[in-house]
N, C-alpha and C positions, 0 to 999 in steps of 0.2 A: 525272943530269939529261941528257935527250936533246933538250931544246928548243933551237932556234936563237934566240939573243937578238934577232936582227933580226925573226924571226917574232913573238916575244913583244912587241916594240916596236910592230910593225904592228897587232897585236891590240889593244894598249893604245890606239893611235891611233884604231882603228875604234870602240872603246867610247867614247872621248872625243867623237868626231864624233856618235855617237848621243846622247850626253848633251847636246850642243849643240842638239839638236832640242827646242824648247820644248814642254812638254806639261802635263798636270794636276799632276804632281809639282812642276814649277817653280812653278806658281801656288800650290800648297799650301805650299811652303816660304816663299814670299814672304808669303802671307796669314798664316801662323803667326808669321813674323818680325815683321810689322807689329802683330799683336795682342798678342803676348807677348814680343817680343824674340828674341834669339838662343837663349835657354834654351828657348823654346817650339818653335823650328824644328829644332834639331839632333836631337831624338829621332826625328823623322820621317825625317831623313837616315840615322840609324842603323838604323831599321827597314828602309828600302830596302836598305841595305848587307847586312843579314842575309839578306834575300831574294835579293840578287844572289849570295850565296855558295851558295845551294841549287841554283838552276837549272843552273849550269855542271856541277856534280857529277852531277846527274841526266842531263844531256845526254851527258856523257862516258861514263857507265856504259851508257846506252841505246845510244849509237853503238858502243861497244866490243862489246856483245852482238850487235848487228846485223852488225858486221864479221866476228865469229867465225862467223856463219852464211852471210853473203853477202860473199865476199872483195872484189868490185869495188864495194861500196857507197860506199867513201870517194871514189872517182872521181866518182860521181854527186853526192855531197854537196858536193864542191868546186865543181861547176858550179852547184848549188843556191845555195851561199853567194854566188857571184858574181852570180847573177840576183837574189838577195834585196837585195843592196846597190844594184844598178842600179834595181830597182823602188822601194826606199825613197827613193833619191835623186830618181828621177823624180817620185814622188808628192809628195815634199816641195816640189819646184820647182813642180809643178802647183798645189798648194794653198798656195803661199808666203804669200798675203795672207789666209789664213783665220785668224780669231782663235781662240785656245784658250779652252776653258771650264773653270771650276773645279768640282771635286767637293766638295760640302759635307762629306762623310764624312771628307775628308782634313784638314779645318781645325778639328775639334773641339778645345776647349782641354784642357790637361793633358799632362804628360810621357808617361804610359803610353798615353794616347789617341793621341799623336803617333807613338810607336813602333809601336803596332798598326796605325795607318793606313798608315805606310810599309811595314810588312811585308805587309799585306793587299793593297795596290795592286800589289805585285810578285807575290806568290804567287797572287793571284786572277786573274792574267792567263795563260791557257793558251798564248797566243801566245809567251810568254817562252821556254818550253822548246823550242818549234819554232824560234825565232830562234837559240838557242844550238846546237841540233842542226844547223842549217843553216850557222851561221857558224864554229864551232870547227874542223870538219874542213877548212875552207878555209885555216886558218892553221897547223894542227898535224896531225901524223900520229898520229891517235888510237890506232892499233894498236900504237904504239911508246912512248907516253908512260909515265912512271913515276909513282909516288905523289908524289914531290917535284915533278914537272912539274905534276901536277894541283893541288897546293897553290899553285904559282906562278900558274897560270891563274886559280884562284879568288881569290887575293889581288888580281890585276890587275882582275878583274871586280868586286871589292868596292871597292877603294881609289879607282879613277878616278871613278866616279859619286859616291862619298861625298865626295871632296875637292871636286868641283864643287858638290854640294848644300850643303856647309858654307860655301863661298865665297858661294853665293847667299844663304844665311842671314845671313852677315856683312855683305853689301852690299845688304840688303833694299830700302832706299830707292831706290838707283840702278837696281836690277833692275826695281822696280815701274814706274819712269818709262820704262824701256826697253820693257817689255811693253805699256805703254799707248800707245806710238807705233807705229802700224801700219807705217809705212815702215821703221823700224828692224827690226821683227820680220820683215817680208818680206825685207829684205836678209840677215838672219841665216839664214833658211830657204833662200834661194837659194844662199848660200855653202855651208851645211851639205849641201844636196842635191847640189851640184856635187862636193863632196869625197867624199860617199858613192859617187857614180857613179865617181869616179876609183879608189876602193878596189875597187869591183866590177870595173872594167876590169883593174886590176893583179893581182887575186887569182890568176887562172889562171897567171901567170908566176912566182909565188913558188916 
């Protein structure tokens, strides 16, 4: 294991902050929970978790290959990671009062449909691998990580959002009331955006 536990903890915190940004998956989990209870919502969370395991691996392999060809590429990606967090935080604050819309494809009934919906919403987003390619090198030295390190990174990428989505499913009623209150949603977006900016500012000093 070559990972610094502090870097791993900061990566977990960054993933958690991104999870705190409400979006279609939040609404899908809540909608499925309201229509079919916890048993209808957790398969979607599981599908999202499986997708969250794939993107980091692809990003690490892709970055490792690029680094083998262009030695200074990691320094560039570290700057990109910082800029990505600053941009995401700024955009979140800028659109803090914007309501999120639900995607009907994510709320179809059935356990298998829920799992596939969660998987598709992650794998169908090409921005995901770009996010991971930009973020991972900001926290870890991709050129030095081992197979065990990759497993730890993937586990963090899976477990943090999955735990959050399961909690959403378990507290469906409360979350629904929270999402229906524009002021509360705006406040959460402002706080999450500010924290993302803090991560972006701190990244160059890790």
